[in-house]
C-alpha positions in Angstrom: -195.7 -143.6 15.9 -193.2 -142.6 13.2 -191.2 -139.4 13.5 -189.2 -138.2 10.4 -186.3 -135.9 11.4 -184.7 -133.7 8.8 -182.0 -132.8 11.3 -181.1 -134.4 14.7 -180.2 -132.1 17.5 -180.2 -132.6 21.3 -182.6 -130.2 23.0 -182.5 -129.0 26.6 -184.5 -127.2 29.2 -187.1 -124.4 28.9 -189.3 -124.1 25.8 -190.3 -121.1 23.9 -192.5 -120.3 21.0 -189.9 -117.9 19.7 -190.3 -119.4 16.2 -193.3 -117.0 15.8 -191.9 -114.1 17.7 -188.6 -113.6 15.9 -190.5 -113.3 12.7 -193.0 -110.6 13.8 -191.0 -107.7 12.4 -189.8 -109.6 9.4 -193.4 -110.4 8.2 -194.3 -106.8 8.8 -191.7 -105.2 6.6 -189.2 -107.6 5.1 -189.6 -109.4 1.8 -191.1 -112.9 1.6 -187.8 -114.1 0.2 -186.2 -113.3 3.5 -189.0 -115.0 5.5 -188.7 -118.1 3.5 -184.9 -118.2 3.9 -185.3 -117.8 7.7 -187.9 -120.5 8.0 -185.7 -122.9 6.0 -183.2 -122.8 8.9 -185.7 -124.3 11.4 -185.2 -127.9 12.4 -188.5 -129.2 11.2 -189.9 -132.5 12.4 -192.9 -134.2 10.9 -195.4 -135.9 13.2 -198.7 -137.6 12.5 -201.7 -135.4 12.2 -204.1 -138.3 12.6 -206.3 -137.6 15.7 -206.1 -141.2 16.8 -202.3 -141.1 16.8 -202.3 -137.9 18.8 -205.0 -139.0 21.3 -207.5 -136.4 20.3 -211.1 -137.3 21.2 -213.0 -136.9 17.9 -216.4 -136.8 19.8 -215.2 -133.7 21.7 -213.7 -131.9 18.8 -215.8 -133.3 15.9 -217.7 -130.1 15.2 -214.6 -128.0 14.9 -215.9 -125.5 17.4 -212.3 -124.8 18.5 -210.8 -124.0 15.0 -210.3 -120.4 15.9 -208.2 -121.4 18.9 -204.9 -123.1 18.2 -203.0 -125.0 21.0 -199.3 -125.7 20.6 -197.2 -127.6 23.0 -194.0 -125.9 24.2 -191.5 -128.3 25.8 -187.9 -128.9 26.7 -185.5 -130.9 28.7 -183.6 -129.8 31.8 -180.0 -130.7 31.1 -177.1 -128.8 32.7 -174.7 -130.0 30.0 -175.9 -130.2 26.4 -173.9 -133.4 26.0 -175.9 -135.2 28.7 -179.4 -135.5 27.3 -181.8 -137.1 29.8 -184.9 -137.3 27.6 -187.2 -136.0 30.4 -189.4 -133.0 29.5 -188.7 -130.7 32.4 -191.2 -128.0 31.6 -194.4 -128.2 29.5 -196.6 -125.3 28.5 -199.5 -125.0 26.1 -199.4 -121.8 24.0 -202.9 -120.9 23.0 -203.4 -118.6 20.0 -207.0 -117.4 20.5 -208.1 -115.7 17.4 -211.7 -115.6 18.6 -210.9 -113.4 21.5 -207.6 -112.0 20.1 -205.4 -113.3 23.0 -202.3 -115.3 23.6 -202.4 -117.6 26.6 -199.8 -119.8 28.4 -200.8 -122.8 30.5 -198.2 -124.6 32.5 -198.7 -128.3 33.2 -196.7 -129.5 36.2 -194.2 -132.1 35.2 -194.8 -134.4 38.2 -198.6 -134.7 37.5 -199.7 -138.3 37.4 -201.0 -139.3 34.0 -201.6 -142.5 32.1 -199.0 -143.0 29.4 -199.8 -145.4 26.7 -197.9 -148.6 27.2 -196.4 -147.5 30.5 -199.4 -147.0 32.9 -199.5 -144.4 35.6 -196.4 -142.2 35.5 -195.2 -138.7 35.9 -196.0 -136.6 32.9 -192.3 -135.7 32.5 -191.5 -139.4 31.6 -193.6 -139.3 28.4 -190.9 -137.6 26.4 -188.4 -140.2 27.5 -190.7 -143.0 26.4 -191.7 -141.6 23.0 -190.5 -138.1 22.3 -192.7 -135.1 21.4 -195.4 -137.1 19.7 -196.1 -139.4 22.7 -196.0 -136.3 25.0 -198.6 -134.6 22.9 -200.8 -137.8 22.9 -200.4 -138.1 26.6 -201.5 -134.6 27.3 -204.4 -134.8 24.8 -205.7 -138.1 26.4 -205.3 -137.0 30.0 -206.5 -133.4 29.7 -208.9 -133.9 26.8 -207.0 -131.5 24.6 -206.6 -131.1 20.8 -202.9 -130.3 20.5 -201.3 -131.2 17.1 -198.0 -129.4 17.1 -195.0 -128.5 19.3 -192.0 -126.2 19.6 -188.8 -127.0 21.4 -185.7 -124.9 21.8 -182.1 -125.5 23.1 -181.3 -124.3 26.6 -178.2 -122.4 25.5 -180.1 -120.9 22.6 -182.6 -119.4 25.1 -179.7 -117.8 27.0 -178.3 -116.3 23.7 -181.8 -115.1 22.6 -182.1 -113.1 25.8 -178.6 -111.6 25.4 -179.4 -110.8 21.7 -182.5 -108.8 22.7 -180.6 -106.9 25.4 -181.8 -108.8 28.5 -185.1 -109.0 30.2 -186.4 -107.2 33.4 -187.4 -109.4 36.3 -188.1 -108.7 39.9 -185.7 -110.9 41.9 -186.7 -111.8 45.5 -184.0 -111.8 48.2 -184.2 -115.6 48.7 -183.8 -116.2 45.0 -180.4 -114.4 44.6 -178.2 -117.1 45.9 -179.8 -119.7 43.7 -179.6 -117.6 40.5 -175.9 -117.1 41.3 -175.4 -120.8 42.0 -176.8 -121.7 38.6 -174.8 -119.0 36.9 -171.6 -120.5 38.3 -172.6 -123.9 37.1 -173.4 -122.7 33.6 -170.2 -120.6 33.5 -168.1 -123.8 34.3 -169.8 -125.6 31.4 -169.2 -122.6 29.0 -165.7 -121.8 30.4 -166.6 -118.2 31.0 -167.1 -115.7 33.9 -170.4 -116.1 35.7 -172.9 -113.2 35.5 -173.7 -113.0 39.2 -176.4 -110.8 40.7 -175.4 -108.1 43.3 -178.7 -107.9 45.0 -182.5 -108.4 44.8 -185.2 -106.2 43.3 -186.4 -105.3 39.7 -183.4 -105.5 37.3 -182.3 -106.3 33.8 -181.1 -109.9 33.6 -178.6 -111.3 31.2 -179.4 -114.5 29.4 -177.4 -116.5 31.9 -179.2 -114.9 34.8 -182.7 -115.2 33.4 -182.3 -118.9 32.6 -180.8 -119.4 36.0 -183.8 -117.7 37.5 -186.2 -119.9 35.6 -184.3 -123.0 36.8 -184.7 -122.3 40.5 -186.2 -125.4 42.2 -185.6 -124.7 45.9 -187.5 -121.5 46.6 -191.2 -122.2 47.0 -193.1 -125.0 45.3 -193.0 -126.4 41.8 -196.0 -124.1 41.1 -193.8 -121.1 41.8 -191.1 -122.5 39.6 -193.5 -122.7 36.6 -194.6 -119.1 37.4 -190.9 -118.0 37.2 -190.7 -119.7 33.8 -193.8 -118.0 32.6 -192.4 -114.6 33.8 -189.3 -115.1 31.7 -191.3 -116.1 28.6 -193.6 -113.1 29.0 -190.6 -110.8 29.4 -189.2 -112.3 26.1 -192.6 -111.9 24.4 -192.7 -108.2 25.4 -189.1 -107.4 24.5 -189.3 -109.1 21.1 -192.5 -107.3 20.3 -190.6 -104.0 20.7 -187.4 -105.1 18.9 -186.3 -102.8 16.1 -187.0 -104.3 12.7 -183.4 -103.9 11.6 -182.3 -106.2 14.5 -184.7 -109.0 13.6 -182.5 -110.7 10.9 -179.6 -111.1 13.3 -181.8 -112.5 16.1 -183.6 -114.8 13.7 -180.4 -116.1 12.2 -179.1 -117.0 15.6 -182.3 -118.6 16.9 -183.9 -120.5 14.1 -181.2 -123.2 13.4 -181.7 -124.3 17.1 -185.5 -124.4 17.0 -187.3 -127.8 16.6 -190.9 -127.7 15.6 -193.6 -129.6 13.8 -195.3 -126.4 12.7 -195.4 -125.6 9.0 -193.7 -122.6 7.5 -197.0 -121.4 6.2 -198.6 -121.5 9.7 -195.7 -119.8 11.3 -195.7 -116.9 8.9 -199.5 -116.4 8.9 -199.7 -116.6 12.7 -196.8 -114.2 13.1 -198.6 -111.7 10.9 -201.8 -112.1 12.9 -200.1 -111.8 16.3 -198.2 -108.7 15.2 -201.1 -106.9 13.6 -203.3 -107.5 16.6 -200.6 -106.6 19.2 -201.1 -109.8 21.1 -197.5 -110.2 22.3 -198.1 -107.6 25.1 -201.2 -109.4 26.4 -200.1 -112.9 27.4 -202.5 -114.4 29.9 -201.1 -117.0 32.2 -202.5 -120.2 33.8 -201.3 -123.4 35.4 -202.7 -126.9 36.0 -203.5 -128.4 38.5 -205.3 -125.6 40.3 -205.2 -124.7 44.0 -207.3 -127.0 46.0 -207.6 -129.6 43.2 -204.5 -131.7 43.8 -202.6 -133.6 46.5 -199.1 -134.9 47.0 -198.6 -138.6 46.7 -196.1 -141.3 45.7 -195.8 -143.8 42.8 -193.0 -146.3 42.6 -191.3 -144.5 45.5 -191.3 -141.1 43.6 -193.1 -137.9 44.8 -196.0 -137.1 42.4 -198.9 -134.7 42.1 -202.3 -136.4 42.1 -205.0 -134.2 40.7 -208.8 -134.0 40.5 -209.2 -134.7 36.8 -212.8 -133.6 36.1 -212.6 -130.3 38.0 -209.1 -129.4 36.7 -210.0 -130.1 33.1 -213.2 -128.0 33.4 -211.2 -125.0 34.7 -208.5 -125.6 32.1 -211.0 -125.7 29.2 -212.7 -122.6 30.6 -209.4 -120.7 30.4 -208.3 -122.0 27.0 -211.6 -122.2 25.1 -213.8 -119.9 27.1 -216.0 -122.8 27.9 -215.8 -126.5 29.0 -215.4 -128.0 25.5 -215.9 -131.6 26.7 -219.2 -130.7 28.4 -220.6 -128.8 25.5 -219.8 -131.6 23.1 -220.7 -134.4 25.5 -217.1 -135.7 25.4 -215.5 -137.6 28.2 -213.1 -135.9 30.6 -212.0 -139.2 32.3 -209.7 -142.0 31.3 
């Protein structure tokens, strides 16, 4: 399972598909020379595109019925300090570019879900990145959820914070019981960065700085892990919407700050063509959200003394496929949805 890195960078925390978004205005009105220069700054990683290496069931996807629907894995590692890389993928989302129905979709997969990881048996999904990096994580998701993911995007934690500041912040409705946790994480980040924390003064809808928005997305102790992933999706959606409205003259500055910190297996050709498609069809303002497992189709359990989420595989995969593809792909192609 070879991975050829052109540049090595440690990546942390929440993942975003900003690779596409920061280029929207550029592909609409800036020269191709600028686009190519911007894309050359991305930290590109080559991974195998062989379905067998990526765990794609060729019986399910052999007739290419899903070619108008691209699925890209967004992932990152939760590390408070960029010098202390843990290797665990804290948050994982599937970005679906649905050209058939002209939609963008985000599906969160809970990190503590029990999956079978090749060579390691039953484990939490989050451990797959530690065992084999992005390629093994893609293979694990494809094999356990009967998906057809071939590429990924990963962005640095502190880059996400800077991205939000560069676009002028994002508006989020903060609940009263979330305030103290946002402020706590802000103090923690400020100590690492040796700066003054951006603390909140109260709850309610408000524009958050990068430090505050990332702190909000990191909250673990208000509600369940399901609510945590919902907060992450709210931040991503807010970034989508803000970038879609960014003035074209501001895009070069944002792109130059972001792209050197983005790691992706996507080709420059795919990024530019998809950015044009998303821009021209106005998809950034219509991001549909989803998460797996679904209510009533999971239970809490333990493996090796660790708390895990056990899930009804057949029913969850059916609902997941219905959301992503508009139908249960595995059923229509007689593919298996079980290990």
